C-alpha positions in Angstrom: -17.3 -32.2 4.7 -17.8 -28.4 4.9 -14.8 -26.1 4.8 -14.4 -23.4 7.5 -11.9 -20.5 7.4 -10.8 -18.8 10.6 -9.3 -15.5 9.5 -6.6 -13.2 10.7 -5.5 -15.3 13.7 -2.3 -13.2 14.0 -1.2 -14.9 17.2 -1.9 -18.4 16.0 -4.2 -19.1 19.0 -7.7 -19.8 17.5 -7.5 -23.6 17.9 -6.2 -23.3 21.5 -8.9 -20.9 22.8 -11.8 -23.3 22.2 -12.7 -26.9 22.1 -13.4 -27.6 18.4 -14.4 -31.3 18.9 -18.1 -30.6 18.6 -17.7 -29.6 14.9 -14.6 -31.7 14.0 -16.6 -34.5 12.3 -18.6 -32.1 10.1 -16.1 -29.3 9.3 -12.6 -29.0 8.0 -11.1 -26.0 9.7 -8.3 -23.9 8.1 -6.7 -21.1 10.0 -5.3 -18.0 8.2 -2.7 -16.3 10.4 -1.7 -13.4 8.1 -3.8 -10.6 6.6 -4.7 -10.8 3.0 -2.7 -8.4 0.9 -5.8 -7.3 -1.2 -9.5 -8.0 -1.7 -8.6 -10.1 -4.7 -6.3 -12.3 -2.6 -9.1 -12.8 0.0 -11.6 -13.8 -2.6 -9.2 -16.2 -4.2 -8.2 -17.8 -0.9 -11.8 -18.2 0.3 -13.2 -20.0 -2.7 -14.9 -23.2 -1.6 -15.4 -22.2 2.0 -19.0 -22.5 3.3 -18.1 -21.0 6.7 -15.9 -18.0 7.4 -15.1 -16.5 10.8 -13.6 -13.1 10.9 -11.8 -11.3 13.7 -13.6 -8.0 14.1 -12.9 -5.8 11.1 -9.5 -7.1 10.0 -11.0 -8.5 6.8 -14.0 -6.6 5.4 -16.9 -8.4 3.7 -18.5 -5.8 1.4 -21.1 -6.7 -1.2 -18.4 -7.3 -3.9 -16.6 -9.8 -1.8 -19.7 -11.6 -0.8 -20.9 -11.9 -4.4 -17.5 -13.4 -5.3 -17.9 -16.2 -2.8 -20.8 -18.5 -4.1 -20.1 -21.3 -1.6 -20.4 -19.1 1.5 -23.3 -20.0 3.8 -22.2 -18.8 7.3 -20.3 -15.7 8.1 -19.3 -15.0 11.7 -17.9 -11.9 13.3 -16.3 -11.7 16.7 -18.5 -9.3 18.7 -22.1 -8.5 18.3 -21.8 -6.2 15.2 -19.3 -5.5 12.5 -19.5 -2.3 10.3 -17.2 -3.9 7.7 -19.6 -6.7 7.0 -22.4 -5.9 4.5 -25.2 -7.6 6.4 -27.9 -6.6 3.9 -25.9 -8.1 1.0 -25.2 -11.3 2.9 -28.9 -11.7 3.8 -29.9 -11.2 0.2 -27.6 -13.9 -0.8 -28.8 -16.4 1.8 -25.7 -16.1 3.9 -26.4 -16.3 7.7 -24.4 -13.8 9.7 -23.7 -14.5 13.4 -21.8 -12.8 16.1 -20.2 -13.7 19.4 -20.2 -12.3 22.9 -17.4 -10.3 24.4 -16.0 -9.7 27.8 -15.2 -6.5 29.7 -13.6 -3.4 28.1 -10.0 -4.1 27.4 -9.9 -0.9 25.4 -9.9 1.1 28.7 -6.6 -0.3 29.7 -5.1 0.5 26.3 -6.2 4.1 26.6 -4.4 4.6 29.9 -1.4 2.5 28.7 -1.0 5.0 25.9 -1.4 8.0 28.2 1.1 6.6 30.7 3.6 5.9 28.0 3.3 9.4 26.6 3.7 11.0 30.1 5.9 8.6 32.0 7.8 6.8 29.1 7.7 3.4 30.9 8.3 1.3 27.7 10.9 3.7 26.4 12.9 3.6 29.7 12.5 -0.2 29.9 14.0 -0.6 26.5 16.9 1.7 27.4 17.7 -0.2 30.6 17.6 -3.5 28.8 19.9 -2.1 26.2 22.4 -1.1 28.9 22.1 2.6 28.2 22.6 5.4 30.7 20.3 5.7 33.7 17.1 7.7 33.4 16.9 10.4 30.7 13.1 11.4 30.7 11.2 13.6 33.1 7.6 12.4 33.4 4.3 14.2 33.9 1.6 13.3 36.4 -1.9 12.6 35.1 -3.3 14.0 38.4 -4.6 17.5 37.9 -4.7 17.2 34.1 -7.9 17.6 32.1 -9.2 14.7 30.1 -11.6 15.5 27.3 -13.9 12.6 26.3 -15.3 12.7 22.8 -18.3 10.4 23.1 -19.7 9.8 26.5 -21.3 6.4 25.9 -20.6 3.2 27.9 -16.9 3.0 27.0 -16.4 6.8 27.3 -17.9 6.8 30.8 -15.6 3.9 31.9 -12.6 5.8 30.6 -13.9 8.9 32.5 -14.2 6.9 35.7 -10.7 5.7 35.5 -9.5 9.2 34.7 -11.1 10.4 37.9 -9.3 7.6 39.8 -6.1 9.1 38.5 -7.2 12.5 39.8 -7.9 14.0 36.4 -10.6 16.6 35.6 -13.1 15.2 33.2 -15.0 17.2 30.5 -17.0 15.7 27.7 -18.5 16.6 24.3 -20.1 14.8 21.3 -22.7 15.7 18.7 -25.5 14.2 20.7 -24.3 15.0 24.2 -26.3 17.7 26.2 -25.3 19.4 29.4 -28.1 17.5 31.1 -26.9 14.1 29.9 -23.4 14.9 30.9 -24.5 16.0 34.4 -26.7 12.9 34.7 -23.6 10.8 34.0 -21.6 12.8 36.6 -19.4 14.7 34.3 -19.0 18.3 33.1 -20.2 19.2 29.6 -18.0 21.3 27.4 -18.6 22.8 24.0 -16.6 21.4 21.1 -14.3 24.5 21.1 -13.8 24.3 24.9 -13.0 20.7 24.9 -10.2 21.0 22.4 -8.8 24.2 23.9 -8.9 23.1 27.5 -7.9 19.4 27.5 -4.5 18.0 28.2 -5.7 14.6 26.8 -8.5 14.1 24.3 -9.8 10.5 24.0 -12.1 9.4 21.2 -15.0 7.0 22.0 -17.3 7.1 19.0 -18.5 4.5 16.6 -17.4 5.2 13.0 -20.3 6.3 10.9 -21.0 8.7 8.1 -21.7 11.3 10.8 -18.4 10.7 12.7 -16.1 10.2 9.8 -13.7 13.2 9.6 -15.4 14.7 12.7 -12.2 15.9 14.2 -10.9 18.4 11.9 -7.7 20.5 11.4 -9.5 23.4 13.1 -10.1 21.2 16.2 -6.5 20.1 16.3 -5.5 23.7 15.9 -7.4 24.6 19.1 -5.4 22.1 21.1 -2.7 23.1 23.5 0.8 22.7 22.2 1.4 20.2 25.1 -1.9 18.3 24.6 -2.2 14.7 23.4 -4.8 13.0 21.2 -5.7 9.3 22.1 -7.5 7.3 19.4 -8.6 3.8 20.3 -11.9 4.0 18.3 -11.4 4.3 14.6 -8.8 6.2 12.7 -11.0 8.0 10.1 -12.9 9.8 12.9 -10.0 12.2 12.9 -8.7 13.9 9.7 -5.6 11.8 9.2 -3.7 14.3 7.0 -4.4 17.1 9.5 -3.3 14.9 12.4 -0.1 13.8 10.7 0.8 17.4 10.0 0.0 18.5 13.6 2.3 15.8 14.8 5.1 16.5 12.3 4.9 20.2 13.0 4.6 19.6 16.8 1.7 21.9 17.1 0.3 19.4 19.6 2.2 17.4 22.2 1.7 14.0 20.6 -0.7 11.2 20.1 -1.4 7.6 21.3 -2.8 5.6 18.4 -4.2 2.1 18.4 -6.2 2.4 15.1 -5.2 3.3 11.6 -6.7 3.8 8.2 -4.8 0.9 6.8 -4.2 -2.1 9.1 -1.7 -3.5 9.5 0.0 -0.2 9.4 2.5 -0.1 6.4 6.1 -0.3 7.4 6.9 2.9 5.7 4.1 5.0 7.3 5.3 8.3 8.7 3.8 7.6 12.1 6.5 5.0 12.7 9.2 7.7 12.5 7.7 10.2 14.9 9.1 10.4 18.5 5.9 12.1 19.8 3.6 9.2 18.8 3.0 6.0 20.7 1.7 3.2 18.4 0.0 -0.1 19.3 -1.3 -2.6 16.7 -5.1 -2.3 17.4 -4.9 -4.0 20.8 -8.2 -2.5 21.9 -10.2 -5.8 21.9 -7.3 -8.2 22.1 -7.3 -9.8 25.5 -7.3 -13.3 26.9 -10.7 -12.7 28.4 -12.1 -11.6 25.1 -10.5 -14.4 23.1 -11.8 -16.9 25.7 -15.3 -15.7 24.8 -14.8 -15.1 21.0 -13.6 -18.5 19.9 -15.9 -20.8 22.0 -18.8 -18.7 20.7 -17.5 -19.2 17.1 -17.6 -23.0 17.6 -21.1 -22.7 19.1 -22.2 -20.6 16.1 -21.0 -23.3 13.7 -22.5 -26.1 15.6 -25.9 -24.4 15.9 -25.8 -23.5 12.2 -25.1 -27.1 11.3 -28.0 -28.2 13.4 -30.3 -25.8 11.6 -30.8 -23.6 14.7 -28.4 -20.6 14.2 -27.7 -18.5 17.3 -26.7 -14.8 17.7 -27.9 -14.0 14.2 -27.3 -10.5 13.0 -30.0 -9.1 10.8 -29.8 -6.0 8.5 
């Protein structure tokens, strides 16, 4: 019987979100509910597994890891692509890589949840009330009339812009590839890089991490922001210069930040972000929703069954 590993099931729900009976007679499934402490620990734990299913980019599979797993035959990622998987190396080693579908855009809700917590302090006041503390100490800000700067006006960026408009926000957008014509076609106002960082009350990042976008948001960009402005990052942490962002937050040269993504995940317990009162943190909730999980895990089962039958589906090629 083949061994299959389901990785990083932090909530312990993988076996509940799908019917595994179609593969039960052929595959012995083991669920890992905690992150590996190191690459070496991952390699050691996954020896002997022919099938591995990863949750997004929680556990990377670079060439060195793949080369250390001689029994691996099928590698699955939730979602249709995964930048932390070396697809080329897997293909060279005869490892089939498959993806899954996904549902909706749960990240949009997280973006505005972070924005509302930064402006209306709902979670903060909820915690105070339940702790029996004095009535109402914060003064909120309305999103209506504020300017939302979108960095990356793709499908997700446009959905965030649309919700921002529903809140009565003014939308401007910039990215390396965006032109005034493309912005106008999408229904939004183009801004230069300098204008976007200088004018926005909120800046929300919606780019894919690549060599081109890594470190794209620099200390100079953060320096152009209003002292009252907030940075929202639900994309990938390294798109913004992390040292520069931490300094801006510690020095309070910007209003604050809402962060769902970090250079090291899970975020270390001693990380300075955890001590800052002008930062709202969430543990990479962007894709974590019941609707997404209800698609991810059944598709994993389907990927395994199809592979066992010699007819793999949703194969990702280099």
